[in-house]
C-alpha positions, 0 to 999 in steps of 0.5 A, a space after each residue: 096759816 092765818 096771820 096772828 095779831 097779839 096785844 102788847 101785853 100778850 107779846 110781853 107774856 110770850 117774851 117772858 115765856 121765851 126768857 124762861 125757855 132760854 134760861 132752861 136751855 142754857 142750864 140744860 146744855 151746861 149740865 150736859 157738858 158738866 156731866 160728860 166732863 165737857 166731852 159729850 162722850 163724842 168718842 162713843 158715837 160709832 153709828 146713827 143709832 149711837 148718835 141718836 142716843 148720845 148726849 151730843 144729839 141731846 145738846 144739838 136738839 137743845 141748842 136748836 131750840 135755844 136759837 128758836 127761843 131767841 128768835 121767838 123772843 124778838 118776833 113773838 107774833 111768829 107763833 109757829 116757832 113755838 110749834 116747831 120747838 114743841 114738835 122738835 122736843 116731842 120727836 126727840 123724846 118719843 123716838 129716843 127716850 120713849 114716852 114710857 120714860 118721859 111722858 112729857 113727850 106726849 104733852 109736847 106733841 099735844 102742845 105742838 098740835 094745839 099751836 097748829 090749831 091756834 094758827 088755823 092749820 086745820 081750817 081747811 082739809 080738816 079731816 085728813 089733817 086730823 087723821 095724819 096728825 093722829 097717825 104720825 103720833 102713833 107711828 112715832 110711838 110704835 117706833 118704840 118697839 125697838 126697846 121691847 114690847 113692854 116699853 111699847 105697851 107702857 108708851 101706848 098706855 101713857 100716851 092714851 092716858 095723857 091724851 084722855 087727860 089733856 082733851 078732858 081738861 081742854 073740854 071742861 076748860 073751854 066749856 067753862 070759859 065759854 059759859 063765863 064769856 057768854 054770861 059776862 057779855 049777856 049781862 052788859 048793855 053796850 049803849 055805844 051801839 046807839 049813835 043817836 043817844 047823847 051822853 046825857 041820854 045814856 046817863 038817864 038810862 043808867 039812872 033809871 036802871 039804878 031805880 032812880 025816880 023821874 023826879 030825882 033825875 029831872 031835879 039833878 038835870 035841871 029840867 022839868 019832869 015833863 021835859 024828861 018824860 018826853 025825851 025818855 019816850 024818844 030814847 025808848 024808841 031808839 033802844 027798842 023799849 016800850 017804856 020804863 017798866 019794859 026797860 027795867 024788866 029787860 036790862 035790870 042788873 045789867 052793866 051799862 057800857 057807854 
């Protein structure tokens, strides 16, 4: 797993998500107790199967996730905790409640996988890890055969449908953001990459791109037009431009960044 570094704003956003998660978990556990008259129907648990299907098991899963949310609240840089929460809920829903009943179980599995991608889990031995991830998902789903073939078939249809929607949405979203990023950065001319330019040199370049004439720039700077042209010739050499016409042809419409 790679080390993740978040900005202060990103950490605060993660903490906000954690607070929402804590509130939901507390309310969910409280509802479970109220619905079972604070017994969680423990007396009905006789074996592993009834335990897995019981409100007690649900309360334990939500209690563990509540603890993880509290930890994540104070250490938001440990993003793997979010993956644990996602998979924990996903396994519980897929194995106990079935995706046919609660489709969000599949989305939680995909979210947990997305967290692993973000953490760099698939950077090495990618193919085998992808195969294991897919097989694990469908092994969990095929476990639903215990509820009958109809439930299994419905779970498979739901899982495949949600996978299709998730990956199609991801593809178009990534493509859009990539296009916007490239477009935005392609229209920015960062003059800080030229250390030989002075602040006044950069101002002159910006003014030329704003289509100011040499006479106006020279008058505003308190120098002669000849002095300005001589310096501009040096500036053009520094930035790799032949002349004023080439500058306008290459960088017209760009945002100039100092």
